[in-house]
C-alpha positions, 0 to 999 in steps of 0.5 A: 805563763801557766807556771808563772800563774801557779807560782803567784798563787802558791806565793799568795796562799803561803803569805795568807797562812803566814799572815794568819799565824803571825804572833801565834803559838801552837796552843792558840793556833790549835784552839781556833778552829776557823784559823785551822780550817783556813790554814789547812784549806790554803795548804791543800790548795798549794798541794793541788797547784804543785801537782799542776806545774809542768814537769820541766818547770818543776825540774828546773826549780827543784829547790821547791819540794813539789812532791812534798807539797802534793803529798801534804795535800793528799794527807789533808784530803784523804785523812778521814780521821783528822789532820795532824795539827802538830804537823801542820803547825810545824810546816807553817812555822818551819817550812812555809817561810822558806818556801815563800822566800823561794817562790818569791825568788822564782817569781 
C-alpha cells in the first residue's frame, strides 16, 4: 500500500509541474520566480518520495529512474549557490512527461 501511495503522490507532483509550465518557454519560466519555486519544490518532493519506495518495488519497476529522482532532490536541496534553471527546465520539458506516463501505467 505504501508504494502505491508514493506512486500516486509522484504522479500528482508531476502533473502539477507539467500543468504549471504548459505553453511556456524557458524565458517565461525562468522569469517567474514563483513558478520556478513551485516547480523546484515539487521536483524535490518527488525526489524525496523516490527514496522511500521499497527496494523490491523499485527493482520491479526499474523503468522509473528512482536514483536519478533522488539525485535531483539532493542537487536541489544542497545546491547553496542556486539551482541550474536550464537543467530544471530540460527535466520538465524532456523527462517529466514520460515519467508521468510511466507512473500512470504503474498505477
